[in-house]
All heavy atoms as atom14 arrays in JSON, in Angstrom:
{
  "sequence": "MDEYTCIVCGYVYDPAVGDPDSGVTAGTPFEDIPEDWVCPLCGVGKDQFEKEE",
  "atom14_mask": [
    [1, 1, 1, 1, 1, 1, 1, 1, 0, 0, 0, 0, 0, 0],
    [1, 1, 1, 1, 1, 1, 1, 1, 0, 0, 0, 0, 0, 0],
    [1, 1, 1, 1, 1, 1, 1, 1, 1, 0, 0, 0, 0, 0],
    [1, 1, 1, 1, 1, 1, 1, 1, 1, 1, 1, 1, 0, 0],
    [1, 1, 1, 1, 1, 1, 1, 0, 0, 0, 0, 0, 0, 0],
    [1, 1, 1, 1, 1, 1, 0, 0, 0, 0, 0, 0, 0, 0],
    [1, 1, 1, 1, 1, 1, 1, 1, 0, 0, 0, 0, 0, 0],
    [1, 1, 1, 1, 1, 1, 1, 0, 0, 0, 0, 0, 0, 0],
    [1, 1, 1, 1, 1, 1, 0, 0, 0, 0, 0, 0, 0, 0],
    [1, 1, 1, 1, 0, 0, 0, 0, 0, 0, 0, 0, 0, 0],
    [1, 1, 1, 1, 1, 1, 1, 1, 1, 1, 1, 1, 0, 0],
    [1, 1, 1, 1, 1, 1, 1, 0, 0, 0, 0, 0, 0, 0],
    [1, 1, 1, 1, 1, 1, 1, 1, 1, 1, 1, 1, 0, 0],
    [1, 1, 1, 1, 1, 1, 1, 1, 0, 0, 0, 0, 0, 0],
    [1, 1, 1, 1, 1, 1, 1, 0, 0, 0, 0, 0, 0, 0],
    [1, 1, 1, 1, 1, 0, 0, 0, 0, 0, 0, 0, 0, 0],
    [1, 1, 1, 1, 1, 1, 1, 0, 0, 0, 0, 0, 0, 0],
    [1, 1, 1, 1, 0, 0, 0, 0, 0, 0, 0, 0, 0, 0],
    [1, 1, 1, 1, 1, 1, 1, 1, 0, 0, 0, 0, 0, 0],
    [1, 1, 1, 1, 1, 1, 1, 0, 0, 0, 0, 0, 0, 0],
    [1, 1, 1, 1, 1, 1, 1, 1, 0, 0, 0, 0, 0, 0],
    [1, 1, 1, 1, 1, 1, 0, 0, 0, 0, 0, 0, 0, 0],
    [1, 1, 1, 1, 0, 0, 0, 0, 0, 0, 0, 0, 0, 0],
    [1, 1, 1, 1, 1, 1, 1, 0, 0, 0, 0, 0, 0, 0],
    [1, 1, 1, 1, 1, 1, 1, 0, 0, 0, 0, 0, 0, 0],
    [1, 1, 1, 1, 1, 0, 0, 0, 0, 0, 0, 0, 0, 0],
    [1, 1, 1, 1, 0, 0, 0, 0, 0, 0, 0, 0, 0, 0],
    [1, 1, 1, 1, 1, 1, 1, 0, 0, 0, 0, 0, 0, 0],
    [1, 1, 1, 1, 1, 1, 1, 0, 0, 0, 0, 0, 0, 0],
    [1, 1, 1, 1, 1, 1, 1, 1, 1, 1, 1, 0, 0, 0],
    [1, 1, 1, 1, 1, 1, 1, 1, 1, 0, 0, 0, 0, 0],
    [1, 1, 1, 1, 1, 1, 1, 1, 0, 0, 0, 0, 0, 0],
    [1, 1, 1, 1, 1, 1, 1, 1, 0, 0, 0, 0, 0, 0],
    [1, 1, 1, 1, 1, 1, 1, 0, 0, 0, 0, 0, 0, 0],
    [1, 1, 1, 1, 1, 1, 1, 1, 1, 0, 0, 0, 0, 0],
    [1, 1, 1, 1, 1, 1, 1, 1, 0, 0, 0, 0, 0, 0],
    [1, 1, 1, 1, 1, 1, 1, 1, 1, 1, 1, 1, 1, 1],
    [1, 1, 1, 1, 1, 1, 1, 0, 0, 0, 0, 0, 0, 0],
    [1, 1, 1, 1, 1, 1, 0, 0, 0, 0, 0, 0, 0, 0],
    [1, 1, 1, 1, 1, 1, 1, 0, 0, 0, 0, 0, 0, 0],
    [1, 1, 1, 1, 1, 1, 1, 1, 0, 0, 0, 0, 0, 0],
    [1, 1, 1, 1, 1, 1, 0, 0, 0, 0, 0, 0, 0, 0],
    [1, 1, 1, 1, 0, 0, 0, 0, 0, 0, 0, 0, 0, 0],
    [1, 1, 1, 1, 1, 1, 1, 0, 0, 0, 0, 0, 0, 0],
    [1, 1, 1, 1, 0, 0, 0, 0, 0, 0, 0, 0, 0, 0],
    [1, 1, 1, 1, 1, 1, 1, 1, 1, 0, 0, 0, 0, 0],
    [1, 1, 1, 1, 1, 1, 1, 1, 0, 0, 0, 0, 0, 0],
    [1, 1, 1, 1, 1, 1, 1, 1, 1, 0, 0, 0, 0, 0],
    [1, 1, 1, 1, 1, 1, 1, 1, 1, 1, 1, 0, 0, 0],
    [1, 1, 1, 1, 1, 1, 1, 1, 1, 0, 0, 0, 0, 0],
    [1, 1, 1, 1, 1, 1, 1, 1, 1, 0, 0, 0, 0, 0],
    [1, 1, 1, 1, 1, 1, 1, 1, 1, 0, 0, 0, 0, 0],
    [1, 1, 1, 1, 1, 1, 1, 1, 1, 0, 0, 0, 0, 0]
  ],
  "atom14_positions": [
    [[-15.9, -1.37, 22.54], [-16.45, -1.97, 21.34], [-15.48, -2.89, 20.77], [-14.24, -2.68, 20.82], [-16.93, -1.0, 20.34], [-18.11, -0.22, 20.68], [-18.74, 1.02, 19.41], [-17.76, 2.4, 19.87], [0.0, 0.0, 0.0], [0.0, 0.0, 0.0], [0.0, 0.0, 0.0], [0.0, 0.0, 0.0], [0.0, 0.0, 0.0], [0.0, 0.0, 0.0]],
    [[-15.94, -3.99, 20.13], [-15.11, -4.99, 19.65], [-14.62, -4.77, 18.25], [-15.3, -4.17, 17.41], [-15.85, -6.37, 19.55], [-16.25, -6.86, 20.89], [-15.46, -6.8, 21.87], [-17.42, -7.23, 21.14], [0.0, 0.0, 0.0], [0.0, 0.0, 0.0], [0.0, 0.0, 0.0], [0.0, 0.0, 0.0], [0.0, 0.0, 0.0], [0.0, 0.0, 0.0]],
    [[-13.33, -5.13, 18.0], [-12.82, -5.06, 16.62], [-13.05, -6.4, 15.99], [-13.19, -7.4, 16.55], [-11.31, -4.79, 16.64], [-10.93, -3.46, 17.22], [-9.39, -3.26, 17.35], [-8.68, -4.17, 17.07], [-9.06, -2.05, 17.59], [0.0, 0.0, 0.0], [0.0, 0.0, 0.0], [0.0, 0.0, 0.0], [0.0, 0.0, 0.0], [0.0, 0.0, 0.0]],
    [[-13.17, -6.28, 14.58], [-13.41, -7.36, 13.73], [-12.33, -7.46, 12.59], [-11.91, -6.4, 12.07], [-14.81, -7.37, 13.16], [-15.93, -7.72, 14.08], [-16.38, -6.76, 15.05], [-16.54, -9.0, 14.01], [-17.33, -7.12, 15.96], [-17.58, -9.26, 14.95], [-18.01, -8.38, 15.96], [-18.95, -8.64, 16.71], [0.0, 0.0, 0.0], [0.0, 0.0, 0.0]],
    [[-11.94, -8.7, 12.27], [-10.83, -8.93, 11.32], [-11.42, -9.62, 10.08], [-12.12, -10.65, 10.24], [-9.64, -9.65, 11.97], [-9.17, -8.91, 13.06], [-8.48, -9.81, 10.85], [0.0, 0.0, 0.0], [0.0, 0.0, 0.0], [0.0, 0.0, 0.0], [0.0, 0.0, 0.0], [0.0, 0.0, 0.0], [0.0, 0.0, 0.0], [0.0, 0.0, 0.0]],
    [[-11.04, -9.23, 8.98], [-11.39, -9.78, 7.65], [-10.53, -11.07, 7.58], [-9.32, -10.98, 7.61], [-11.16, -8.88, 6.52], [-11.45, -9.66, 4.88], [0.0, 0.0, 0.0], [0.0, 0.0, 0.0], [0.0, 0.0, 0.0], [0.0, 0.0, 0.0], [0.0, 0.0, 0.0], [0.0, 0.0, 0.0], [0.0, 0.0, 0.0], [0.0, 0.0, 0.0]],
    [[-11.19, -12.24, 7.47], [-10.44, -13.44, 7.36], [-9.81, -13.68, 6.0], [-9.03, -14.6, 5.89], [-11.36, -14.66, 7.76], [-12.56, -14.85, 6.79], [-11.87, -14.67, 9.12], [-13.37, -16.17, 6.91], [0.0, 0.0, 0.0], [0.0, 0.0, 0.0], [0.0, 0.0, 0.0], [0.0, 0.0, 0.0], [0.0, 0.0, 0.0], [0.0, 0.0, 0.0]],
    [[-10.12, -12.85, 5.01], [-9.56, -12.99, 3.65], [-8.22, -12.19, 3.61], [-7.19, -12.76, 3.13], [-10.57, -12.55, 2.55], [-9.97, -12.55, 1.24], [-11.71, -13.47, 2.58], [0.0, 0.0, 0.0], [0.0, 0.0, 0.0], [0.0, 0.0, 0.0], [0.0, 0.0, 0.0], [0.0, 0.0, 0.0], [0.0, 0.0, 0.0], [0.0, 0.0, 0.0]],
    [[-8.28, -10.91, 4.0], [-7.09, -9.99, 3.86], [-6.46, -9.52, 5.09], [-5.36, -8.95, 5.11], [-7.42, -8.94, 2.93], [-8.48, -7.65, 3.8], [0.0, 0.0, 0.0], [0.0, 0.0, 0.0], [0.0, 0.0, 0.0], [0.0, 0.0, 0.0], [0.0, 0.0, 0.0], [0.0, 0.0, 0.0], [0.0, 0.0, 0.0], [0.0, 0.0, 0.0]],
    [[-7.18, -9.77, 6.2], [-6.6, -9.2, 7.46], [-6.91, -7.87, 7.86], [-6.39, -7.42, 8.96], [0.0, 0.0, 0.0], [0.0, 0.0, 0.0], [0.0, 0.0, 0.0], [0.0, 0.0, 0.0], [0.0, 0.0, 0.0], [0.0, 0.0, 0.0], [0.0, 0.0, 0.0], [0.0, 0.0, 0.0], [0.0, 0.0, 0.0], [0.0, 0.0, 0.0]],
    [[-7.76, -7.17, 7.13], [-8.12, -5.79, 7.47], [-8.92, -5.85, 8.88], [-9.7, -6.77, 9.1], [-9.15, -5.2, 6.4], [-9.77, -3.92, 6.75], [-9.22, -2.77, 6.75], [-11.05, -4.0, 7.31], [-9.8, -1.59, 7.09], [-11.8, -2.82, 7.69], [-11.2, -1.59, 7.6], [-11.8, -0.47, 7.88], [0.0, 0.0, 0.0], [0.0, 0.0, 0.0]],
    [[-8.62, -4.91, 9.75], [-9.16, -4.89, 11.06], [-10.12, -3.67, 11.09], [-9.73, -2.57, 10.78], [-8.2, -4.76, 12.13], [-8.85, -4.56, 13.45], [-7.22, -6.03, 12.2], [0.0, 0.0, 0.0], [0.0, 0.0, 0.0], [0.0, 0.0, 0.0], [0.0, 0.0, 0.0], [0.0, 0.0, 0.0], [0.0, 0.0, 0.0], [0.0, 0.0, 0.0]],
    [[-11.48, -3.98, 11.32], [-12.45, -2.84, 11.47], [-12.34, -2.41, 12.95], [-12.61, -3.22, 13.91], [-13.9, -3.31, 11.16], [-14.85, -2.19, 11.51], [-14.99, -1.11, 10.62], [-15.57, -2.22, 12.63], [-15.86, -0.11, 10.95], [-16.46, -1.18, 12.92], [-16.61, -0.14, 12.18], [-17.37, 0.88, 12.5], [0.0, 0.0, 0.0], [0.0, 0.0, 0.0]],
    [[-12.01, -1.14, 13.19], [-11.94, -0.61, 14.52], [-13.03, 0.35, 14.59], [-13.09, 1.45, 13.95], [-10.64, 0.11, 14.71], [-10.44, 0.67, 15.98], [-11.4, 0.77, 16.81], [-9.32, 1.18, 16.33], [0.0, 0.0, 0.0], [0.0, 0.0, 0.0], [0.0, 0.0, 0.0], [0.0, 0.0, 0.0], [0.0, 0.0, 0.0], [0.0, 0.0, 0.0]],
    [[-13.97, 0.07, 15.48], [-15.18, 0.93, 15.67], [-14.77, 2.4, 16.14], [-15.51, 3.35, 15.87], [-16.07, 0.3, 16.61], [-15.3, -0.78, 17.21], [-14.13, -1.13, 16.32], [0.0, 0.0, 0.0], [0.0, 0.0, 0.0], [0.0, 0.0, 0.0], [0.0, 0.0, 0.0], [0.0, 0.0, 0.0], [0.0, 0.0, 0.0], [0.0, 0.0, 0.0]],
    [[-13.73, 2.54, 16.8], [-13.28, 3.87, 17.25], [-12.89, 4.75, 15.95], [-12.95, 5.91, 16.0], [-12.06, 3.77, 18.09], [0.0, 0.0, 0.0], [0.0, 0.0, 0.0], [0.0, 0.0, 0.0], [0.0, 0.0, 0.0], [0.0, 0.0, 0.0], [0.0, 0.0, 0.0], [0.0, 0.0, 0.0], [0.0, 0.0, 0.0], [0.0, 0.0, 0.0]],
    [[-12.55, 4.06, 14.84], [-12.17, 4.82, 13.59], [-13.25, 4.84, 12.67], [-13.6, 5.75, 11.99], [-10.89, 4.21, 13.1], [-10.52, 4.77, 11.76], [-9.73, 4.17, 14.05], [0.0, 0.0, 0.0], [0.0, 0.0, 0.0], [0.0, 0.0, 0.0], [0.0, 0.0, 0.0], [0.0, 0.0, 0.0], [0.0, 0.0, 0.0], [0.0, 0.0, 0.0]],
    [[-13.98, 3.63, 12.58], [-15.05, 3.53, 11.51], [-14.46, 3.28, 10.13], [-13.24, 2.81, 10.05], [0.0, 0.0, 0.0], [0.0, 0.0, 0.0], [0.0, 0.0, 0.0], [0.0, 0.0, 0.0], [0.0, 0.0, 0.0], [0.0, 0.0, 0.0], [0.0, 0.0, 0.0], [0.0, 0.0, 0.0], [0.0, 0.0, 0.0], [0.0, 0.0, 0.0]],
    [[-15.15, 3.59, 9.14], [-14.71, 3.39, 7.82], [-15.2, 4.7, 6.98], [-16.23, 4.62, 6.37], [-15.13, 2.22, 7.08], [-14.72, 2.0, 5.66], [-13.69, 2.81, 5.28], [-15.12, 1.15, 4.88], [0.0, 0.0, 0.0], [0.0, 0.0, 0.0], [0.0, 0.0, 0.0], [0.0, 0.0, 0.0], [0.0, 0.0, 0.0], [0.0, 0.0, 0.0]],
    [[-14.67, 5.84, 7.3], [-15.14, 7.18, 6.73], [-15.36, 7.12, 5.26], [-16.24, 7.77, 4.67], [-14.31, 8.26, 7.33], [-13.15, 7.57, 8.0], [-13.45, 6.13, 8.12], [0.0, 0.0, 0.0], [0.0, 0.0, 0.0], [0.0, 0.0, 0.0], [0.0, 0.0, 0.0], [0.0, 0.0, 0.0], [0.0, 0.0, 0.0], [0.0, 0.0, 0.0]],
    [[-14.4, 6.44, 4.58], [-14.38, 6.46, 3.11], [-15.61, 5.76, 2.63], [-16.04, 5.95, 1.46], [-13.06, 5.81, 2.57], [-11.85, 6.61, 2.84], [-12.04, 7.79, 3.05], [-10.78, 5.94, 2.72], [0.0, 0.0, 0.0], [0.0, 0.0, 0.0], [0.0, 0.0, 0.0], [0.0, 0.0, 0.0], [0.0, 0.0, 0.0], [0.0, 0.0, 0.0]],
    [[-16.21, 4.85, 3.46], [-17.5, 4.13, 3.03], [-18.69, 4.66, 3.72], [-19.79, 4.05, 3.73], [-17.31, 2.63, 3.32], [-16.26, 2.08, 2.58], [0.0, 0.0, 0.0], [0.0, 0.0, 0.0], [0.0, 0.0, 0.0], [0.0, 0.0, 0.0], [0.0, 0.0, 0.0], [0.0, 0.0, 0.0], [0.0, 0.0, 0.0], [0.0, 0.0, 0.0]],
    [[-18.49, 5.77, 4.47], [-19.67, 6.34, 5.07], [-20.03, 5.89, 6.46], [-21.12, 6.21, 6.92], [0.0, 0.0, 0.0], [0.0, 0.0, 0.0], [0.0, 0.0, 0.0], [0.0, 0.0, 0.0], [0.0, 0.0, 0.0], [0.0, 0.0, 0.0], [0.0, 0.0, 0.0], [0.0, 0.0, 0.0], [0.0, 0.0, 0.0], [0.0, 0.0, 0.0]],
    [[-19.07, 5.16, 6.99], [-19.31, 4.57, 8.36], [-18.58, 5.34, 9.42], [-17.34, 5.49, 9.35], [-18.9, 3.1, 8.38], [-19.0, 2.49, 9.9], [-19.53, 2.15, 7.44], [0.0, 0.0, 0.0], [0.0, 0.0, 0.0], [0.0, 0.0, 0.0], [0.0, 0.0, 0.0], [0.0, 0.0, 0.0], [0.0, 0.0, 0.0], [0.0, 0.0, 0.0]],
    [[-19.25, 6.16, 10.11], [-18.64, 7.1, 11.04], [-17.93, 6.43, 12.26], [-18.35, 5.34, 12.67], [-19.67, 8.14, 11.62], [-20.74, 7.38, 12.26], [-20.25, 8.93, 10.46], [0.0, 0.0, 0.0], [0.0, 0.0, 0.0], [0.0, 0.0, 0.0], [0.0, 0.0, 0.0], [0.0, 0.0, 0.0], [0.0, 0.0, 0.0], [0.0, 0.0, 0.0]],
    [[-17.04, 7.18, 12.82], [-16.31, 6.71, 13.98], [-17.31, 6.42, 15.1], [-18.34, 7.2, 15.31], [-15.23, 7.69, 14.49], [0.0, 0.0, 0.0], [0.0, 0.0, 0.0], [0.0, 0.0, 0.0], [0.0, 0.0, 0.0], [0.0, 0.0, 0.0], [0.0, 0.0, 0.0], [0.0, 0.0, 0.0], [0.0, 0.0, 0.0], [0.0, 0.0, 0.0]],
    [[-17.09, 5.35, 15.84], [-18.02, 5.12, 16.95], [-19.14, 4.09, 16.53], [-19.98, 3.73, 17.36], [0.0, 0.0, 0.0], [0.0, 0.0, 0.0], [0.0, 0.0, 0.0], [0.0, 0.0, 0.0], [0.0, 0.0, 0.0], [0.0, 0.0, 0.0], [0.0, 0.0, 0.0], [0.0, 0.0, 0.0], [0.0, 0.0, 0.0], [0.0, 0.0, 0.0]],
    [[-19.2, 3.66, 15.31], [-20.23, 2.78, 14.75], [-19.77, 1.2, 15.11], [-18.71, 0.78, 14.57], [-20.33, 2.88, 13.3], [-20.73, 4.22, 12.99], [-21.44, 1.92, 12.73], [0.0, 0.0, 0.0], [0.0, 0.0, 0.0], [0.0, 0.0, 0.0], [0.0, 0.0, 0.0], [0.0, 0.0, 0.0], [0.0, 0.0, 0.0], [0.0, 0.0, 0.0]],
    [[-20.55, 0.59, 15.95], [-20.25, -0.89, 16.33], [-20.39, -1.64, 15.06], [-21.14, -1.36, 14.12], [-21.35, -1.29, 17.24], [-21.87, -0.01, 17.82], [-21.69, 1.06, 16.74], [0.0, 0.0, 0.0], [0.0, 0.0, 0.0], [0.0, 0.0, 0.0], [0.0, 0.0, 0.0], [0.0, 0.0, 0.0], [0.0, 0.0, 0.0], [0.0, 0.0, 0.0]],
    [[-19.68, -2.81, 14.85], [-19.61, -3.51, 13.71], [-21.01, -3.96, 13.33], [-21.41, -4.04, 12.28], [-18.71, -4.73, 13.86], [-18.49, -5.59, 12.6], [-17.65, -5.25, 11.62], [-19.28, -6.82, 12.45], [-17.57, -5.98, 10.47], [-19.12, -7.65, 11.38], [-18.25, -7.16, 10.29], [0.0, 0.0, 0.0], [0.0, 0.0, 0.0], [0.0, 0.0, 0.0]],
    [[-21.8, -4.39, 14.38], [-23.07, -4.91, 14.25], [-24.07, -3.89, 13.58], [-25.09, -4.23, 13.01], [-23.74, -5.3, 15.55], [-22.96, -6.41, 16.37], [-21.78, -5.99, 17.02], [-21.46, -4.76, 17.1], [-21.02, -6.87, 17.45], [0.0, 0.0, 0.0], [0.0, 0.0, 0.0], [0.0, 0.0, 0.0], [0.0, 0.0, 0.0], [0.0, 0.0, 0.0]],
    [[-23.73, -2.58, 13.69], [-24.63, -1.55, 13.05], [-24.26, -1.04, 11.73], [-24.9, -0.15, 11.23], [-24.55, -0.24, 14.04], [-25.21, -0.61, 15.44], [-25.98, -1.64, 15.52], [-25.1, 0.17, 16.38], [0.0, 0.0, 0.0], [0.0, 0.0, 0.0], [0.0, 0.0, 0.0], [0.0, 0.0, 0.0], [0.0, 0.0, 0.0], [0.0, 0.0, 0.0]],
    [[-23.1, -1.67, 11.17], [-22.68, -1.31, 9.85], [-23.71, -1.94, 8.87], [-24.26, -3.01, 9.11], [-21.29, -1.9, 9.47], [-20.34, -1.27, 10.39], [-20.98, -1.71, 8.07], [-18.93, -2.01, 10.18], [0.0, 0.0, 0.0], [0.0, 0.0, 0.0], [0.0, 0.0, 0.0], [0.0, 0.0, 0.0], [0.0, 0.0, 0.0], [0.0, 0.0, 0.0]],
    [[-24.12, -1.15, 7.82], [-25.14, -1.7, 6.94], [-24.66, -3.15, 6.34], [-23.52, -3.31, 6.19], [-25.2, -0.71, 5.72], [-24.68, 0.63, 6.4], [-23.66, 0.16, 7.45], [0.0, 0.0, 0.0], [0.0, 0.0, 0.0], [0.0, 0.0, 0.0], [0.0, 0.0, 0.0], [0.0, 0.0, 0.0], [0.0, 0.0, 0.0], [0.0, 0.0, 0.0]],
    [[-25.75, -4.0, 6.09], [-25.35, -5.32, 5.62], [-24.67, -5.28, 4.22], [-24.11, -6.31, 3.87], [-26.66, -6.2, 5.58], [-27.26, -6.54, 6.94], [-26.22, -7.33, 7.74], [-25.53, -8.22, 7.24], [-26.09, -7.0, 8.96], [0.0, 0.0, 0.0], [0.0, 0.0, 0.0], [0.0, 0.0, 0.0], [0.0, 0.0, 0.0], [0.0, 0.0, 0.0]],
    [[-24.83, -4.26, 3.44], [-24.23, -4.18, 2.14], [-22.81, -3.62, 2.13], [-22.23, -3.44, 1.15], [-25.05, -3.46, 1.11], [-25.39, -2.07, 1.48], [-24.99, -1.68, 2.65], [-25.92, -1.27, 0.57], [0.0, 0.0, 0.0], [0.0, 0.0, 0.0], [0.0, 0.0, 0.0], [0.0, 0.0, 0.0], [0.0, 0.0, 0.0], [0.0, 0.0, 0.0]],
    [[-22.31, -3.38, 3.27], [-20.97, -2.79, 3.48], [-20.01, -3.92, 3.15], [-20.29, -5.11, 3.32], [-20.82, -2.48, 4.91], [-19.36, -1.93, 5.29], [-18.79, -0.71, 5.0], [-18.3, -2.66, 5.89], [-17.5, -0.55, 5.42], [-17.15, -1.8, 5.94], [-18.21, -3.91, 6.28], [-15.97, -2.28, 6.47], [-16.98, -4.32, 6.85], [-15.87, -3.54, 7.0]],
    [[-18.87, -3.61, 2.52], [-17.79, -4.61, 2.12], [-16.43, -4.11, 2.65], [-16.26, -2.93, 2.94], [-17.73, -4.88, 0.68], [-19.04, -5.48, 0.13], [-17.32, -3.55, -0.14], [0.0, 0.0, 0.0], [0.0, 0.0, 0.0], [0.0, 0.0, 0.0], [0.0, 0.0, 0.0], [0.0, 0.0, 0.0], [0.0, 0.0, 0.0], [0.0, 0.0, 0.0]],
    [[-15.65, -5.04, 2.88], [-14.18, -4.77, 3.29], [-13.57, -3.72, 2.35], [-13.64, -3.93, 1.09], [-13.43, -6.09, 3.36], [-11.63, -5.87, 3.82], [0.0, 0.0, 0.0], [0.0, 0.0, 0.0], [0.0, 0.0, 0.0], [0.0, 0.0, 0.0], [0.0, 0.0, 0.0], [0.0, 0.0, 0.0], [0.0, 0.0, 0.0], [0.0, 0.0, 0.0]],
    [[-13.03, -2.71, 2.89], [-12.4, -1.7, 2.0], [-11.14, -2.13, 1.28], [-10.76, -1.46, 0.32], [-12.25, -0.53, 3.0], [-12.12, -1.16, 4.34], [-13.07, -2.26, 4.33], [0.0, 0.0, 0.0], [0.0, 0.0, 0.0], [0.0, 0.0, 0.0], [0.0, 0.0, 0.0], [0.0, 0.0, 0.0], [0.0, 0.0, 0.0], [0.0, 0.0, 0.0]],
    [[-10.52, -3.22, 1.75], [-9.4, -3.65, 1.04], [-9.57, -4.71, 0.02], [-9.09, -4.68, -1.02], [-8.36, -4.24, 2.12], [-7.83, -3.16, 3.14], [-6.88, -3.85, 4.0], [-7.14, -1.97, 2.41], [0.0, 0.0, 0.0], [0.0, 0.0, 0.0], [0.0, 0.0, 0.0], [0.0, 0.0, 0.0], [0.0, 0.0, 0.0], [0.0, 0.0, 0.0]],
    [[-10.52, -5.71, 0.34], [-10.63, -6.78, -0.62], [-12.0, -6.98, -1.08], [-12.37, -7.79, -2.07], [-10.09, -8.07, -0.05], [-11.19, -8.78, 1.3], [0.0, 0.0, 0.0], [0.0, 0.0, 0.0], [0.0, 0.0, 0.0], [0.0, 0.0, 0.0], [0.0, 0.0, 0.0], [0.0, 0.0, 0.0], [0.0, 0.0, 0.0], [0.0, 0.0, 0.0]],
    [[-12.95, -6.28, -0.53], [-14.41, -6.38, -1.12], [-15.31, -7.43, -0.71], [-16.43, -7.54, -1.3], [0.0, 0.0, 0.0], [0.0, 0.0, 0.0], [0.0, 0.0, 0.0], [0.0, 0.0, 0.0], [0.0, 0.0, 0.0], [0.0, 0.0, 0.0], [0.0, 0.0, 0.0], [0.0, 0.0, 0.0], [0.0, 0.0, 0.0], [0.0, 0.0, 0.0]],
    [[-14.98, -8.24, 0.34], [-15.83, -9.37, 0.8], [-16.85, -8.71, 1.7], [-16.66, -7.57, 2.36], [-14.98, -10.43, 1.5], [-14.14, -11.1, 0.45], [-14.35, -10.03, 2.67], [0.0, 0.0, 0.0], [0.0, 0.0, 0.0], [0.0, 0.0, 0.0], [0.0, 0.0, 0.0], [0.0, 0.0, 0.0], [0.0, 0.0, 0.0], [0.0, 0.0, 0.0]],
    [[-17.95, -9.44, 1.96], [-19.0, -8.94, 2.85], [-18.64, -9.24, 4.38], [-17.75, -9.78, 4.76], [0.0, 0.0, 0.0], [0.0, 0.0, 0.0], [0.0, 0.0, 0.0], [0.0, 0.0, 0.0], [0.0, 0.0, 0.0], [0.0, 0.0, 0.0], [0.0, 0.0, 0.0], [0.0, 0.0, 0.0], [0.0, 0.0, 0.0], [0.0, 0.0, 0.0]],
    [[-19.62, -8.64, 5.1], [-19.44, -8.74, 6.63], [-19.41, -10.09, 7.16], [-18.8, -10.35, 8.1], [-20.69, -7.95, 7.28], [-20.7, -6.5, 7.23], [-21.88, -5.89, 7.87], [-21.94, -6.16, 9.38], [-23.1, -5.46, 9.97], [0.0, 0.0, 0.0], [0.0, 0.0, 0.0], [0.0, 0.0, 0.0], [0.0, 0.0, 0.0], [0.0, 0.0, 0.0]],
    [[-19.95, -11.07, 6.34], [-19.92, -12.43, 6.85], [-18.45, -13.13, 6.86], [-18.27, -14.19, 7.34], [-20.87, -13.31, 5.92], [-20.56, -13.41, 4.53], [-19.85, -12.42, 4.0], [-20.79, -14.37, 3.87], [0.0, 0.0, 0.0], [0.0, 0.0, 0.0], [0.0, 0.0, 0.0], [0.0, 0.0, 0.0], [0.0, 0.0, 0.0], [0.0, 0.0, 0.0]],
    [[-17.5, -12.35, 6.19], [-16.13, -12.81, 6.15], [-15.28, -12.23, 7.33], [-14.11, -12.27, 7.2], [-15.52, -12.57, 4.76], [-16.21, -13.28, 3.74], [-16.12, -14.79, 3.8], [-15.03, -15.36, 3.93], [-17.38, -15.42, 3.82], [0.0, 0.0, 0.0], [0.0, 0.0, 0.0], [0.0, 0.0, 0.0], [0.0, 0.0, 0.0], [0.0, 0.0, 0.0]],
    [[-15.9, -11.65, 8.21], [-15.2, -11.0, 9.45], [-15.52, -11.81, 10.69], [-16.51, -12.37, 10.88], [-15.72, -9.56, 9.64], [-15.17, -8.57, 8.74], [-15.6, -8.53, 7.31], [-14.14, -7.65, 9.1], [-15.03, -7.56, 6.52], [-13.66, -6.73, 8.26], [-14.09, -6.65, 6.93], [0.0, 0.0, 0.0], [0.0, 0.0, 0.0], [0.0, 0.0, 0.0]],
    [[-14.36, -11.83, 11.46], [-14.46, -12.59, 12.73], [-14.1, -11.57, 13.9], [-13.22, -10.78, 13.78], [-13.5, -13.74, 12.86], [-13.87, -14.86, 11.92], [-12.93, -15.98, 11.98], [-11.8, -15.92, 12.56], [-13.3, -17.1, 11.61], [0.0, 0.0, 0.0], [0.0, 0.0, 0.0], [0.0, 0.0, 0.0], [0.0, 0.0, 0.0], [0.0, 0.0, 0.0]],
    [[-14.82, -11.74, 14.97], [-14.59, -10.87, 16.14], [-13.19, -11.14, 16.74], [-12.82, -12.35, 16.91], [-15.7, -11.24, 17.24], [-15.7, -10.33, 18.46], [-16.83, -10.69, 19.33], [-16.78, -9.99, 20.6], [-17.9, -10.29, 21.39], [0.0, 0.0, 0.0], [0.0, 0.0, 0.0], [0.0, 0.0, 0.0], [0.0, 0.0, 0.0], [0.0, 0.0, 0.0]],
    [[-12.48, -10.13, 17.08], [-11.14, -10.22, 17.73], [-11.42, -10.7, 19.16], [-12.34, -10.21, 19.92], [-10.4, -8.99, 17.69], [-9.85, -8.5, 16.37], [-8.76, -9.61, 15.94], [-7.71, -9.62, 16.66], [-9.0, -10.21, 14.96], [0.0, 0.0, 0.0], [0.0, 0.0, 0.0], [0.0, 0.0, 0.0], [0.0, 0.0, 0.0], [0.0, 0.0, 0.0]],
    [[-10.56, -11.58, 19.62], [-10.62, -12.12, 20.99], [-9.78, -11.12, 21.99], [-8.83, -10.76, 21.67], [-10.12, -13.46, 21.15], [-11.09, -14.45, 20.26], [-12.42, -14.5, 20.85], [-12.67, -14.38, 22.03], [-13.35, -14.63, 19.9], [0.0, 0.0, 0.0], [0.0, 0.0, 0.0], [0.0, 0.0, 0.0], [0.0, 0.0, 0.0], [0.0, 0.0, 0.0]]
  ]
}
């Protein structure tokens, strides 16, 4: 699964870890995160994330 990086603060969403503090369980692909999810560090939306190459 692909990692995605927040272009504002540099937070990396790793699907192997998820974001348990926001209710996103480990193993959740970025595409399957709810649309209202925000970066846990800076609060921007999913549209501010870019796929890691």
